[in-house]
C-alpha positions in Angstrom: 0.0 0.0 0.0 1.2 3.5 -0.8 3.7 2.4 -3.5 6.6 2.5 -1.0 7.8 -0.9 -2.2 9.2 -1.3 -5.7 8.6 -4.8 -6.9 11.1 -4.3 -9.8 14.0 -3.6 -7.5 12.8 -5.3 -4.3 13.5 -2.1 -2.3 11.1 -0.6 0.3 11.6 3.2 0.7 10.2 4.6 3.9 7.8 7.4 3.5 6.6 7.6 7.2 9.2 7.5 10.0 8.5 5.1 12.8 8.9 1.6 14.1 8.5 -1.2 11.5 8.3 -5.0 11.6 9.7 -6.9 8.6 9.6 -10.6 7.9 11.0 -12.9 5.3 10.4 -16.5 4.4 12.7 -18.3 2.0 12.4 -21.7 0.3 15.3 -23.6 -1.2 16.8 -27.0 -1.8 19.3 -28.8 0.3 22.5 -26.9 1.2 23.7 -23.9 3.2 22.8 -20.3 2.3 22.0 -17.1 3.9 20.1 -13.9 3.3 20.1 -10.5 5.0 17.7 -7.7 5.6 19.5 -4.5 5.1 18.6 -0.9 5.8 20.6 1.6 3.7 23.2 -1.1 3.1 23.6 -2.0 6.8 22.7 -5.5 7.9 19.9 -5.5 10.4 19.7 -9.3 10.7 20.8 -12.5 9.0 18.7 -15.5 8.0 20.9 -18.6 7.7 19.8 -21.9 6.2 21.6 -25.1 6.8 20.0 -28.4 5.6 22.4 -31.3 5.7 20.2 -34.3 5.1 17.3 -35.1 2.9 16.4 -35.4 -0.7 18.1 -32.7 -2.8 15.1 -32.4 -5.1 12.9 -31.3 -2.1 12.5 -27.7 -0.9 12.8 -26.5 2.6 12.0 -23.1 4.2 13.4 -20.8 6.7 12.0 -17.5 8.1 12.9 -14.6 10.2 11.5 -11.3 11.4 12.5 -8.2 13.3 11.5 -4.8 14.3 13.5 -1.6 14.0 13.1 2.2 13.5 13.1 3.7 10.1 13.5 7.4 9.1 11.9 8.9 6.1 13.9 8.0 3.0 15.5 4.9 4.5 15.6 2.0 2.1 15.1 -1.7 3.1 15.8 -4.8 1.0 17.0 -8.4 1.0 20.6 -8.8 0.2 23.3 -11.4 -0.5 20.6 -14.1 -0.9 21.4 -17.5 -2.4 20.1 -16.5 -5.8 19.0 -12.9 -6.2 17.9 -13.5 -9.8 15.3 -16.0 -8.7 14.4 -15.0 -5.1 11.1 -13.3 -6.1 10.0 -16.5 -7.8 11.4 -19.0 -5.3 9.1 -21.5 -3.7 7.6 -20.2 -0.4 9.2 -16.8 -0.5 7.8 -13.6 1.0 9.2 -10.3 2.1 6.9 -7.9 4.0 6.9 -5.0 6.4 4.3 -3.1 8.4 4.4 0.2 10.2 3.8 -0.6 13.9 4.0 2.9 15.3 4.7 6.2 13.5 6.9 8.8 15.1 5.0 11.6 16.8 
């Protein structure tokens, strides 16, 4: 809502300063990978995936979420993911954020 998220770049640009909650869920096949949520290029948190057993043709998922303050103009995105070219179309993938409390 509000066109603050650009689906072409995967970047959310904050229009209303305040406290936000972001979550991400990633699906992938067997192996180790990680992904980060970044604000203005600074890592806010890492999501690490390590699956060492199972059928390599199956997909597994991992998720994470966190809250932090954003100022107007701050940019939020997923970075250094296992396959940035296919992350939007990956199985069981979502990236979302909500404004919890605007600044006074």
